[in-house]
C-alpha positions as CSV (number, residue, x, y, z in Angstrom):
1,M,76.5,180.2,121.8
2,D,77.5,178.2,118.8
3,E,80.3,180.7,118.1
4,E,81.6,180.2,121.7
5,I,81.6,176.4,121.3
6,G,83.4,176.7,118.0
7,A,86.0,179.0,119.5
8,A,86.5,176.7,122.5
9,A,86.9,173.7,120.1
10,R,89.5,175.6,118.0
11,Q,91.4,176.7,121.1
12,G,91.5,173.0,122.2
13,Q,92.8,171.9,118.8
14,W,95.5,174.6,118.9
15,K,96.6,173.5,122.5
16,H,96.8,169.9,121.4
17,K,98.8,170.9,118.3
18,Y,101.3,172.9,120.3
19,R,101.6,170.2,122.9
20,A,102.3,167.6,120.2
21,L,104.8,170.0,118.6
22,S,106.6,170.7,121.9
23,L,106.8,166.9,122.6
24,L,108.3,166.2,119.2
25,A,110.8,169.1,119.6
26,F,111.8,167.7,123.0
27,Q,112.3,164.2,121.6
28,S,114.4,165.6,118.7
29,F,117.1,166.7,121.1
30,G,117.9,163.0,121.9
31,V,118.0,161.8,118.3
32,V,118.9,164.6,116.0
33,Y,121.1,167.1,117.9
34,G,123.5,164.9,119.9
35,D,126.3,165.3,117.3
36,L,125.9,169.0,116.6
37,S,125.7,169.9,120.3
38,T,129.0,168.2,121.2
39,S,131.0,170.1,118.5
40,P,132.4,172.7,121.1
41,L,134.5,169.9,122.6
42,Y,137.0,170.1,119.7
43,V,136.3,173.0,117.3
44,F,138.8,175.5,118.6
45,K,141.4,172.8,119.3
46,S,141.3,171.6,115.7
47,A,141.1,175.1,114.1
48,L,144.1,176.4,116.1
49,S,146.3,173.4,115.4
50,G,148.9,173.3,112.6
51,N,150.4,176.5,111.2
52,L,147.9,178.7,113.0
53,H,149.8,178.3,116.2
54,K,152.0,181.2,115.0
55,Y,149.0,183.5,115.2
56,H,147.8,183.0,118.8
57,D,146.5,186.5,119.4
58,E,143.2,188.3,120.0
59,T,142.6,189.1,116.3
60,T,142.9,185.5,115.3
61,I,140.5,184.4,118.0
62,F,138.0,187.1,117.0
63,G,138.3,186.0,113.4
64,L,137.7,182.4,114.2
65,L,134.7,183.2,116.3
66,S,133.2,185.3,113.5
67,L,133.8,182.4,111.0
68,I,132.1,179.9,113.4
69,F,129.1,182.3,114.0
70,W,128.5,183.0,110.3
71,T,129.0,179.3,109.3
72,L,126.4,178.3,111.9
73,T,124.0,181.0,110.7
74,L,124.3,180.4,107.0
75,V,124.6,176.6,106.8
76,P,122.4,175.0,109.6
77,L,120.0,178.0,110.0
78,L,119.5,179.4,106.5
79,K,120.2,176.4,104.3
80,Y,118.8,173.5,106.3
81,V,116.2,175.0,108.7
82,I,114.7,177.4,106.3
83,I,115.2,175.8,102.8
84,V,116.2,172.1,102.8
85,L,113.7,170.9,105.4
86,A,110.9,172.0,103.0
87,A,112.1,169.4,100.5
88,D,110.8,166.4,102.4
89,D,109.7,163.2,100.6
90,N,106.3,162.5,102.2
91,G,107.9,163.4,105.6
92,E,111.2,161.7,104.9
93,G,114.6,163.4,104.6
94,G,118.2,162.7,103.6
95,T,120.2,162.2,100.5
96,F,118.0,159.3,99.2
97,A,114.8,161.2,99.9
98,L,116.1,163.9,97.4
99,Y,117.1,161.3,94.9
100,S,113.8,159.6,95.2
101,L,112.0,162.8,94.6
102,L,114.1,163.5,91.5
103,C,113.5,159.9,90.1
104,R,109.7,160.3,90.4
105,H,109.5,163.8,88.9
106,A,112.0,163.1,86.2
107,K,112.9,159.8,84.5
108,L,116.3,159.5,86.3
109,S,115.8,156.1,88.1
110,L,118.0,153.1,87.2
111,L,115.8,150.6,89.1
112,P,115.1,148.0,86.4
113,N,111.6,146.8,87.1
114,Q,109.6,150.0,87.3
115,Q,106.0,150.1,85.9
116,A,103.6,152.8,84.9
117,A,101.3,151.5,87.6
118,D,103.8,152.7,90.2
119,E,103.0,156.3,89.2
120,E,99.5,155.8,90.4
121,L,100.6,155.4,94.1
122,S,99.2,158.0,96.3
123,T,102.6,158.8,97.7
124,Y,104.3,159.1,94.3
125,Y,103.9,162.7,93.4
126,Q,104.2,165.7,95.6
127,P,100.8,167.5,96.3
128,G,100.2,170.5,94.1
129,I,102.6,169.4,91.4
130,D,101.4,170.1,87.8
131,R,101.9,166.8,86.0
132,T,100.9,168.3,82.7
133,A,103.6,170.9,82.6
134,V,105.9,170.9,79.6
135,S,109.3,169.5,80.6
136,S,112.3,171.7,80.4
137,P,115.1,171.2,77.9
138,F,117.5,170.5,80.8
139,K,115.2,167.8,82.1
140,R,114.9,166.1,78.7
141,F,118.7,166.3,78.3
142,L,119.2,164.4,81.6
143,E,116.5,161.8,80.9
144,K,118.0,161.2,77.4
145,H,121.5,160.3,78.5
146,K,121.9,157.2,80.6
147,K,125.5,158.0,81.4
148,L,124.4,161.2,83.2
149,R,121.8,159.2,85.2
150,T,124.5,156.7,86.1
151,C,126.7,159.6,87.2
152,L,123.9,161.0,89.3
153,L,123.4,157.6,91.1
154,L,127.1,157.3,91.7
155,F,127.1,160.9,93.1
156,V,124.3,160.0,95.5
157,L,126.0,156.7,96.5
158,F,129.2,158.6,97.2
159,G,127.3,160.9,99.6
160,A,125.7,157.8,101.2
161,C,129.2,156.2,101.6
162,M,130.4,159.4,103.3
163,V,127.5,159.1,105.8
164,I,128.6,155.5,106.6
165,G,132.1,157.0,107.1
166,D,130.5,159.4,109.5
167,G,129.2,156.4,111.4
168,V,132.8,155.4,112.0
169,L,134.3,158.7,112.8
170,T,131.6,160.4,114.9
171,P,131.6,157.9,117.8
172,T,135.4,158.0,117.7
173,I,135.9,161.7,117.9
174,S,133.0,162.3,120.2
175,V,134.1,159.8,122.8
176,L,137.8,160.7,122.6
177,S,137.0,164.4,123.0
178,A,134.7,163.9,125.9
179,L,137.3,161.7,127.7
180,S,140.1,164.1,127.0
181,G,139.1,165.8,130.2
182,L,140.8,163.0,132.1
183,Q,144.1,164.4,130.9
184,D,143.6,167.6,132.8
185,K,146.7,168.0,135.0
186,D,144.8,170.1,137.6
187,T,142.6,167.0,138.3
188,G,145.4,164.4,138.3
189,G,145.3,163.7,134.6
190,L,145.8,160.3,133.0
191,G,148.1,159.5,130.1
192,N,146.9,159.4,126.5
193,G,147.2,155.6,126.4
194,W,144.8,155.2,129.3
195,V,142.3,157.6,127.7
196,V,142.5,155.6,124.4
197,C,141.9,152.4,126.3
198,I,138.9,153.8,128.2
199,A,137.5,155.2,124.9
200,C,137.8,151.7,123.3
201,V,135.9,150.2,126.2
202,V,133.1,152.8,125.9
203,L,132.9,152.2,122.1
204,V,132.6,148.4,122.5
205,G,129.8,149.0,125.1
206,L,128.0,151.4,122.8
207,F,127.9,149.0,119.9
208,A,127.2,146.0,122.1
209,L,123.9,147.7,123.2
210,Q,122.7,148.5,119.7
211,H,120.7,145.3,119.4
212,R,118.3,146.7,122.1
213,G,117.2,149.3,119.6
214,T,116.8,153.1,119.7
215,H,113.1,153.4,120.5
216,R,113.8,154.6,124.0
217,V,116.5,157.0,122.8
218,A,114.2,160.0,122.4
219,F,113.0,160.1,126.0
220,M,116.2,158.7,127.6
221,F,118.7,161.0,125.9
222,A,116.7,164.2,125.3
223,P,117.1,165.4,128.9
224,I,120.8,164.8,128.8
225,V,121.2,166.8,125.6
226,I,119.0,169.7,126.9
227,L,120.9,169.8,130.2
228,W,124.2,169.8,128.3
229,L,123.1,172.6,126.0
230,L,121.8,174.8,128.8
231,S,125.0,174.1,130.9
232,I,127.4,175.1,128.1
233,G,125.2,178.1,127.2
234,V,125.4,179.3,130.8
235,I,129.1,178.6,131.1
236,G,129.6,180.5,127.8
237,L,127.7,183.5,129.1
238,Y,129.8,183.4,132.3
239,N,133.0,183.3,130.3
240,I,131.9,186.3,128.2
241,I,131.2,188.4,131.2
242,H,134.2,187.2,133.2
243,W,137.0,187.2,130.6
244,N,136.2,189.5,127.7
245,P,132.9,191.2,127.0
246,R,134.4,192.7,123.9
247,I,134.0,189.3,122.2
248,C,130.5,190.4,121.1
249,L,132.2,192.6,118.5
250,A,133.5,189.5,116.8
251,L,130.1,188.7,115.4
252,S,130.8,191.4,112.7
253,P,132.0,189.8,109.4
254,H,134.7,192.5,109.4
255,Y,136.8,190.3,111.6
256,I,136.7,187.5,109.0
257,V,138.4,189.8,106.5
258,K,141.0,190.8,109.1
259,F,141.6,187.1,110.0
260,F,142.4,186.2,106.4
261,K,144.5,189.3,105.8
262,T,146.6,188.3,108.8
263,T,146.8,184.5,108.4
264,G,146.6,184.1,104.6
265,R,146.9,180.5,103.4
266,D,147.3,179.2,107.0
267,G,143.9,180.7,107.8
268,W,142.3,179.1,104.8
269,I,143.7,175.7,105.9
270,A,142.2,176.3,109.4
271,L,138.7,176.3,107.8
272,G,138.9,172.5,108.1
273,G,138.8,173.0,111.9
274,V,136.0,175.6,111.7
275,L,134.0,173.2,109.7
276,L,133.6,170.9,112.7
277,A,131.2,173.5,114.2
278,V,128.5,172.4,111.8
279,T,129.2,168.6,111.8
280,G,125.9,166.8,112.5
281,T,123.9,169.4,110.6
282,E,122.9,166.8,108.0
283,A,121.2,164.8,110.8
284,M,118.4,167.5,110.9
285,F,117.4,166.5,107.4
286,A,118.3,162.8,107.5
287,D,116.3,162.1,110.7
288,L,113.3,164.1,109.5
289,G,111.2,161.0,109.1
290,H,111.1,160.4,112.9
291,F,109.8,164.0,113.6
292,T,108.3,166.9,111.7
293,S,110.1,169.9,110.1
294,A,108.3,172.3,112.5
295,S,109.5,170.4,115.6
296,I,113.1,170.3,114.3
297,R,113.0,174.0,113.5
298,L,111.6,174.9,116.9
299,A,114.3,172.9,118.7
300,F,117.1,174.5,116.6
301,V,116.0,178.1,116.7
302,G,114.8,178.0,120.3
303,V,117.6,176.1,122.1
304,I,120.4,174.7,119.9
305,Y,121.4,177.9,118.0
306,P,121.5,180.4,121.0
307,C,123.2,177.9,123.3
308,L,126.0,177.0,120.8
309,V,126.6,180.6,119.9
310,L,127.0,181.5,123.6
311,Q,129.3,178.6,124.2
312,Y,131.6,179.5,121.2
313,M,131.6,183.2,122.3
314,G,132.5,182.2,125.9
315,Q,135.3,179.8,124.8
316,A,136.7,182.5,122.5
317,A,136.6,185.1,125.3
318,F,138.5,182.7,127.5
319,L,141.1,181.9,124.8
320,S,141.6,185.6,124.1
321,K,143.0,186.0,127.6
322,N,144.5,182.5,128.0
323,M,146.3,181.6,124.7
324,F,148.2,178.7,126.5
325,A,144.9,176.7,126.8
326,V,144.5,176.0,123.1
327,H,145.3,172.3,123.5
328,D,142.1,171.7,125.6
329,S,140.2,175.0,125.5
330,F,136.8,173.5,126.4
331,Y,137.6,171.8,129.7
332,L,140.1,174.5,130.8
333,S,137.4,177.2,130.2
334,I,135.1,175.4,132.7
335,P,135.1,176.8,136.3
336,R,136.9,174.3,138.5
337,T,133.8,173.9,140.8
338,V,131.7,172.4,138.1
339,F,134.4,170.5,136.2
340,W,133.5,166.9,137.1
341,P,129.7,167.3,136.6
342,M,130.5,168.8,133.2
343,F,132.9,166.0,132.4
344,V,130.2,163.4,133.2
345,L,127.7,165.3,131.2
346,A,130.1,165.7,128.2
347,S,130.7,161.9,128.3
348,F,127.0,161.2,128.2
349,A,126.4,163.8,125.5
350,A,129.1,162.2,123.3
351,I,127.5,158.8,123.6
352,V,124.1,160.4,122.5
353,G,125.8,162.1,119.5
354,S,127.3,158.7,118.5
355,Q,124.0,157.0,118.9
356,S,122.3,159.3,116.4
357,I,124.8,158.8,113.6
358,I,124.9,155.0,114.1
359,S,121.1,154.9,113.7
360,A,121.4,157.1,110.6
361,T,123.9,154.7,109.2
362,F,121.5,151.8,109.6
363,S,118.9,153.8,107.8
364,I,121.2,154.7,104.9
365,V,122.2,151.0,104.4
366,K,118.6,150.0,104.5
367,Q,117.8,152.5,101.8
368,C,120.8,151.3,99.6
369,L,119.5,147.8,100.1
370,S,116.1,148.8,98.8
371,L,117.5,150.4,95.7
372,G,119.5,147.2,94.9
373,C,122.8,148.9,95.8
374,F,123.9,146.9,98.8
375,P,124.3,143.2,99.6
376,R,121.5,141.5,101.4
377,V,121.8,142.0,105.2
378,K,119.6,141.2,108.2
379,V,117.4,144.1,109.1
380,V,115.7,144.0,112.5
381,H,112.8,146.2,113.5
382,T,113.6,147.2,117.1
383,S,110.4,149.1,118.0
384,R,106.8,148.1,117.9
385,W,105.6,151.7,118.1
386,I,108.2,153.9,116.3
387,Y,108.3,152.9,112.6
388,G,111.7,153.0,111.0
389,Q,113.8,152.2,114.1
390,I,116.0,149.4,112.8
391,Y,119.2,147.5,113.7
392,I,121.5,145.7,111.2
393,P,123.9,143.3,113.0
394,E,126.5,143.0,110.3
395,I,126.9,146.7,109.8
396,N,127.0,147.3,113.6
397,W,130.0,145.0,114.1
398,I,131.8,146.3,111.0
399,L,131.4,149.9,112.4
400,M,132.7,148.8,115.8
401,V,135.8,147.2,114.4
402,L,136.5,150.2,112.2
403,C,135.9,152.6,115.2
404,L,138.4,150.7,117.3
405,A,140.9,150.6,114.4
406,V,140.7,154.4,114.0
407,T,140.9,155.1,117.7
408,L,143.9,152.8,118.2
409,G,145.5,153.9,115.0
410,F,145.4,157.7,115.3
411,R,144.9,158.4,119.0
412,D,144.6,162.1,118.2
413,V,141.4,164.1,118.0
414,T,142.9,166.6,115.5
415,I,143.8,163.9,113.0
416,I,140.4,162.2,113.3
417,G,138.8,165.6,113.0
418,N,140.4,166.1,109.6
419,A,138.8,163.0,108.3
420,Y,135.5,163.7,110.1
421,G,135.2,167.2,108.6
422,L,135.9,166.0,105.1
423,A,133.1,163.4,105.4
424,C,130.6,165.9,106.7
425,I,131.2,168.6,104.2
426,T,131.1,166.1,101.3
427,V,127.6,165.0,102.4
428,M,126.5,168.7,102.6
429,F,127.9,169.4,99.2
430,V,126.0,166.5,97.7
431,T,122.8,167.7,99.3
432,T,123.4,171.2,97.8
433,W,123.6,169.9,94.2
434,L,120.6,167.5,94.7
435,M,118.6,170.4,96.2
436,A,119.3,172.6,93.2
437,L,117.9,169.8,90.9
438,V,114.8,169.5,93.3
439,I,114.2,173.3,92.9
440,I,114.0,172.8,89.1
441,F,112.3,169.4,88.7
442,V,110.1,169.0,91.8
443,W,109.3,172.6,92.9
444,Q,109.2,173.6,89.2
445,K,111.0,176.9,89.9
446,N,113.1,179.0,87.5
447,I,116.5,177.5,86.8
448,L,118.1,180.9,87.8
449,L,116.8,180.4,91.3
450,A,118.4,177.0,91.5
451,L,121.7,178.4,90.2
452,L,121.5,181.2,92.8
453,F,121.1,178.6,95.5
454,L,123.9,176.4,94.1
455,L,126.3,179.3,93.7
456,F,125.7,180.8,97.2
457,F,125.8,177.6,99.3
458,G,128.1,175.8,96.9
459,S,130.8,178.5,97.1
460,I,130.7,178.4,100.9
461,E,130.9,174.6,101.1
462,G,133.4,174.5,98.3
463,A,135.7,176.7,100.3
464,Y,135.4,174.4,103.3
465,L,135.8,171.3,101.0
466,S,139.0,172.7,99.5
467,A,140.4,173.3,102.9
468,S,139.5,169.8,104.0
469,F,141.2,168.3,101.0
470,I,144.5,170.0,102.0
471,K,144.3,167.9,105.1
472,V,144.0,164.6,103.3
473,P,147.6,163.6,104.1
474,Q,147.0,164.4,107.8
475,G,144.2,161.9,108.3
476,G,141.6,163.1,105.8
477,W,142.4,160.1,103.6
478,T,140.6,157.9,106.1
479,S,137.1,159.1,105.1
480,I,138.0,158.9,101.4
481,A,139.2,155.3,101.9
482,F,136.1,154.3,103.7
483,A,133.9,155.9,101.0
484,F,135.7,154.2,98.1
485,V,135.6,150.8,99.8
486,F,131.8,151.0,100.4
487,M,131.3,152.6,97.0
488,F,133.1,149.7,95.3
489,I,130.8,147.2,97.2
490,M,127.7,149.1,96.3
491,Y,128.5,149.6,92.6
492,V,129.6,146.0,92.1
493,W,126.4,144.7,93.8
494,H,124.3,147.1,91.7
495,Y,126.1,146.2,88.5
496,G,125.8,142.4,89.1
497,T,122.2,142.6,90.1
498,R,121.3,144.7,87.1
499,R,123.1,142.4,84.6
500,K,121.3,139.4,86.2
501,Y,118.0,141.2,85.7
502,L,118.8,142.0,82.1
503,F,119.6,138.3,81.4
504,D,116.2,137.3,82.8
505,L,114.5,140.0,80.8
506,Q,116.2,138.9,77.5
507,N,115.6,135.2,78.2
508,K,112.1,135.2,79.5
509,V,109.7,132.5,78.1
510,S,107.5,133.6,75.3
511,M,103.7,133.4,75.8
512,K,103.5,131.7,72.4
513,W,105.5,128.8,73.7
514,I,103.2,128.5,76.8
515,L,100.1,128.6,74.6
516,T,101.3,125.8,72.5
517,L,101.6,123.6,75.6
518,G,97.9,123.8,76.3
519,P,96.2,124.2,79.7
520,S,98.2,121.3,81.2
521,L,101.4,123.1,80.1
522,G,102.5,119.7,78.6
523,I,103.3,118.5,82.1
524,M,101.7,116.8,85.1
525,R,99.7,119.4,87.2
526,V,99.9,118.3,90.8
527,P,97.8,119.6,93.7
528,G,98.9,122.8,95.4
529,I,99.9,126.4,94.7
530,G,103.4,127.1,93.3
531,L,104.8,130.5,94.1
532,I,107.6,131.3,91.7
533,Y,109.7,134.2,92.8
534,T,111.1,136.4,90.1
535,E,112.3,140.0,89.6
536,L,110.3,140.3,86.3
537,V,107.1,142.3,86.4
538,T,106.1,141.1,82.9
539,G,106.5,137.7,81.2
540,V,107.5,134.3,82.5
541,P,111.1,133.9,83.8
542,A,113.6,131.4,82.3
543,I,113.7,129.5,85.6
544,F,110.2,128.2,84.8
545,S,111.2,126.5,81.6
546,H,114.4,125.3,83.2
547,F,112.3,123.7,86.0
548,V,109.7,121.9,83.8
549,T,112.4,120.8,81.4
550,N,114.2,118.8,84.2
551,L,111.1,117.9,86.2
552,P,107.9,117.6,84.0
553,A,105.4,118.4,86.8
554,F,104.1,121.6,88.3
555,H,101.4,122.8,90.6
556,Q,97.7,123.1,89.9
557,V,97.8,126.9,90.4
558,L,100.9,129.0,89.5
559,V,101.6,132.4,90.9
560,F,104.6,134.4,89.7
561,V,105.6,136.7,92.7
562,C,107.7,139.8,92.3
563,V,108.8,141.6,95.4
564,K,110.2,145.0,94.3
565,S,111.1,148.4,95.5
566,V,109.7,151.6,94.3
567,P,111.2,155.1,94.7
568,V,108.9,156.3,97.5
569,P,109.5,156.1,101.3
570,Y,106.4,154.1,102.1
571,V,103.8,152.2,100.1
572,P,100.3,152.2,101.8
573,A,99.2,148.7,102.7
574,E,96.1,149.1,100.6
575,E,98.2,149.8,97.5
576,R,100.9,147.2,98.1
577,Y,99.6,144.3,96.0
578,L,99.1,144.2,92.2
579,I,97.3,141.1,90.9
580,G,97.1,140.0,87.3
581,R,96.6,137.0,85.1
582,I,99.0,135.2,82.8
583,G,97.5,133.4,79.8
584,P,93.9,132.1,79.4
585,R,91.8,131.4,82.5
586,Q,92.0,127.7,82.2
587,Y,95.8,127.8,82.7
588,R,95.3,129.0,86.3
589,M,98.4,131.2,86.1
590,Y,98.5,134.5,88.0
591,R,101.0,137.3,88.8
592,C,101.4,139.0,92.1
593,I,103.6,142.1,92.5
594,V,104.4,143.2,96.1
595,R,105.7,146.8,96.3
596,Y,107.8,148.3,99.1
597,G,109.2,151.8,99.6
598,Y,112.8,152.4,100.5
599,K,111.8,153.0,104.2
600,D,109.4,150.1,104.4
601,L,110.5,147.0,106.3
602,Q,109.8,143.8,104.6
603,K,108.5,141.9,107.6
604,D,107.5,138.2,107.7
605,D,103.8,138.4,107.0
606,E,102.4,135.3,108.7
607,N,99.2,135.7,106.8
608,F,100.8,136.2,103.3
609,E,99.4,133.0,101.9
610,N,95.9,133.8,103.1
611,H,96.1,137.4,101.8
612,L,97.3,136.1,98.5
613,V,94.4,133.7,98.1
614,M,91.9,136.3,99.0
615,S,93.5,138.8,96.6
616,I,93.4,136.4,93.7
617,A,89.8,135.5,94.6
618,K,88.9,139.2,94.6
619,F,90.7,139.7,91.3
620,I,88.8,136.8,89.7
621,Q,85.5,138.3,90.9
622,M,86.4,141.8,89.6
623,E,87.5,140.4,86.3
624,A,84.2,138.5,86.0
625,E,82.2,141.6,86.7
626,E,84.1,143.5,84.0
627,A,83.7,140.6,81.6
628,A,79.9,140.4,82.3
629,S,79.5,144.1,81.5
630,S,81.4,143.6,78.2
631,G,79.2,140.5,77.5
632,S,82.0,137.9,77.2
633,Y,83.5,136.0,80.1
634,E,86.0,134.2,77.9
635,S,87.8,137.5,77.0
636,S,90.8,137.6,79.3
637,N,92.8,140.9,79.7
638,E,96.2,139.3,79.5
639,G,98.8,141.6,81.2
640,R,96.3,143.7,83.0
641,M,97.2,144.3,86.7
642,A,94.8,145.5,89.4
643,V,95.5,146.9,92.8
644,I,93.9,144.5,95.3
645,H,93.7,144.9,99.1
646,T,91.9,142.4,101.2
647,T,92.1,142.2,105.0
648,D,89.0,140.0,105.1
649,A,87.0,137.9,102.7
650,T,84.6,140.7,101.7
651,G,84.1,140.8,97.9
652,T,86.0,137.6,97.3
653,G,83.1,135.2,97.3
654,L,84.8,133.3,100.0
655,I,84.2,132.6,103.7
656,M,87.2,132.4,105.9
657,R,87.2,130.4,109.2
658,D,89.9,129.2,111.6
659,S,90.9,125.7,110.9
660,N,89.9,124.6,114.4
661,D,86.5,126.1,113.9
662,S,83.8,123.3,114.1
663,A,82.1,124.7,111.1
664,A,85.3,124.3,109.1
665,G,84.8,120.6,109.1
666,T,82.2,121.0,106.3
667,S,84.8,122.7,104.1
668,L,84.5,122.2,100.4
669,T,88.0,120.9,100.1
670,R,90.2,118.7,102.1
671,S,94.0,118.9,102.5
672,S,95.9,116.5,100.3
673,K,99.0,116.6,102.5
674,S,99.8,113.2,104.0
675,E,99.8,112.8,107.8
676,T,103.6,112.3,107.6
677,L,104.1,115.6,105.9
678,Q,101.8,117.4,108.3
679,S,103.7,115.9,111.2
680,L,107.1,116.9,109.7
681,Q,105.8,120.5,109.3
682,S,104.7,120.7,112.9
683,I,108.0,119.4,114.1
684,Y,109.9,121.9,111.9
685,E,107.8,124.9,113.2
686,Q,108.5,123.8,116.8
687,E,112.2,123.3,116.3
688,S,112.8,126.5,114.3
689,G,110.9,128.6,116.8
690,S,109.0,130.3,114.0
691,I,105.8,132.2,114.7
692,S,102.8,130.0,114.7
693,R,100.9,131.0,111.6
694,R,97.2,131.4,111.6
695,R,95.6,128.3,110.1
696,V,92.4,129.1,108.3
697,R,90.0,127.3,106.0
698,F,88.3,128.9,103.0
699,Q,84.8,128.0,101.7
700,I,82.9,129.3,98.7
701,S,80.0,131.3,99.9
702,Q,76.7,129.6,99.1
703,E,74.7,132.7,99.6
704,E,76.2,134.9,96.8
705,Q,75.2,134.5,93.2
706,I,78.5,133.4,91.5
707,N,79.0,132.7,87.9
708,P,79.6,128.9,87.4
709,Q,82.9,129.4,85.7
710,V,84.0,131.7,88.5
711,R,82.9,129.1,91.0
712,D,85.0,126.5,89.2
713,E,88.1,128.8,89.3
714,L,87.6,129.6,92.9
715,S,87.1,125.9,93.7
716,D,90.4,125.1,92.0
717,L,92.1,127.9,93.9
718,L,90.8,126.6,97.3
719,E,91.7,123.0,96.5
720,A,95.3,124.1,95.7
721,K,95.5,126.1,98.9
722,E,94.4,123.2,101.0
723,A,96.9,120.9,99.2
724,G,99.7,123.3,100.3
725,V,101.9,126.1,99.1
726,A,105.4,125.6,97.7
727,Y,107.9,128.5,97.2
728,I,110.1,128.1,94.1
729,I,113.1,130.4,93.9
730,G,116.2,130.4,91.7
731,H,119.6,129.4,93.1
732,S,121.6,131.2,90.5
733,Y,125.3,131.2,89.6
734,V,126.3,134.4,87.8
735,K,129.3,134.2,85.5
736,A,130.7,136.7,83.0
737,R,130.8,135.6,79.3
738,K,134.1,134.3,78.0
739,N,134.5,137.4,75.7
740,S,134.0,139.9,78.6
741,N,136.7,142.5,79.3
742,L,139.0,142.2,82.3
743,F,137.0,144.7,84.5
744,K,133.7,142.9,83.9
745,S,135.2,139.5,84.5
746,F,136.7,140.6,87.8
747,A,133.6,142.4,88.9
748,I,131.2,139.4,88.1
749,N,133.4,136.3,88.6
750,Y,135.2,137.5,91.8
751,A,133.8,140.6,93.5
752,Y,130.1,140.0,92.9
753,S,130.4,136.2,93.4
754,F,132.2,136.8,96.8
755,L,129.5,139.2,97.9
756,R,126.7,136.8,97.0
757,K,128.4,133.9,98.8
758,N,128.8,136.0,102.0
759,C,125.5,137.8,102.2
760,R,122.1,136.5,103.3
761,G,120.3,134.3,100.8
762,P,117.2,135.6,99.0
763,S,115.0,132.9,100.7
764,V,116.0,134.3,104.1
765,T,115.4,137.9,103.1
766,L,112.0,137.1,101.7
767,H,111.1,135.1,104.9
768,I,110.3,131.9,102.9
769,P,109.7,128.9,105.2
770,H,112.4,126.3,104.5
771,I,110.1,123.3,104.7
772,S,108.2,124.7,101.7
773,L,111.2,125.9,99.7
774,I,112.3,124.5,96.3
775,E,115.5,126.0,94.9
776,V,116.2,125.7,91.2
777,G,119.9,125.9,90.2
778,M,120.7,127.9,87.1
779,I,123.8,129.5,85.6
780,Y,123.5,133.1,84.3
781,Y,126.1,134.1,81.7
782,V,125.9,137.8,81.7
């Protein structure tokens, strides 16, 4: 009986697992595969353009189909589905996920404020990794040379910039290709000018709707993509049977050899068009965070791969008997009775494909922002349920303007395809090199296996990359220009930010100077908590001495807050805060480090002040317990940081009540804010439309046995909290030293300065309430 119950329970679990897997696979069609599934619209047209028009015969068509088939099999199926999807970073994929893995398993990171405590995060190391293994000579060689680590970062950023270029070119080529059916003369075709104008209208509408978010994309667009794939698969099968069943022979690689023997250099250049058959493949890995590797594999193997192969075979069968139709082979191969339904479906599918790469571009920019490689921009979380769905207004409108410029400037799918193919193959090539390093450092496999992977896939992609570079004068320069512009922005921002951090690090206030000031710090200690924002994770920033030198008064309790990024996708909420103490206990100075992953969204935490007070209170209690066990409360562990997570007052020695609670009237402390200031704050919150923050009162628990010195420290903390919280942040002016070289002077004084003036301020990014903000001006000579 028990065995039957157990078997039934296991059967129910398997059913639930398969149901969830099927649902995720269904959703992935609308988000991941829109771009890849619309490739048949323009592959043959692009491949047969140029000098290949001299070889319009059956052998050429068979050779092109064989190239397309084996490219689809080796790159998306073998490389991505079987190998690369296994290299996820805690469920996340993409170029930055691979870089993040490498930075954690080898000391390759250039993020300035990393700590040993970051390695204790539960998401830091891959499960099953042997952390005691002896590092290889190759690993030590890379870690030793900073220039190589810088080159690796630039390599990753270049790949990221090509993805941003994809965000411009994918909507353009997809929409133009889909609307090219309006030029069909059999259906009263429109002129090219009208098609371009309609494409511009569609693109403006597409970008104008981005602010609504993509959280409904999966269910709205998945049926469209599935219907599109099944339709082109059936039409492909029909064309095979109707036009040329012998096309099945072209699956043999023998026809690739015949193709190159016949066409020679012209055939090699045509690889730039064949490449378009696998554009959108990188999305399988980049969008892994929204799904699972199993669901993406199921969707590709079960539907995407067979439907695309049938469509390419059918289109090739049609072309082998209708060579005149090269200029628009997809629409001309469709039976006239279903032309208009397929045209409408193609238009919708093109929009879906555009949507997926736009969302991926937002994610890439967010990841660059987290790594300190992109100017501060507004990041909007568009979904309450799906984590990671974001919208960036500034990037959205820049992409729209660039899309319209490319559409109006080129007006030709073939020219745009040259740039598009170069961008896509560059991203794949970057992934191949990073994957080879992951095999060595993360998977800890033999270096020969990594070399085999690199040589096999690198040679395939290298051939396509070389063919794409040949087409640089015919439009390919566009993707390179986009990449270098964004690359320049990223590098200048990273360089300026790093130089500013190094200045802070070199000019931080010595603890000896603070100790000589005494507990009062030689200034007037006024009621309240002062939160001093800094990028330093150790020491006291120069902004502190600059402030007290010009205004000899500071708050009763000082907390140095550092909000920093760590090279993991997500930091669990219970591991986000690190709390420590600066100086002796009577100084009432603390440090709070708030850690975020590169996929985390730094939301406005309306209860941040309450969480901070509870975390400090818990740290004080923990420190007292450790001191009691050592027999000396006065011994302070200066520099020691502890992971503190408090969602309630448990273990803090405090009682938390809402401020309107009747029991709160007996609070130990009373707010020192004047009625005028309280009135101004209420007016500010109403006018700014900010979220009404939860107002609470803290009391020291009378029931718990608390050390008198701990009680005094908690009492000071609560008095300061009731008096109010002030946020102190540096308003810095960064300038190059007078003896700096020309490049550094231009980068710092002009480029970095321009970016800082035209991006969002740090107070806005950190969600600091303006009524409580104090900015301290300071010049940095870097």
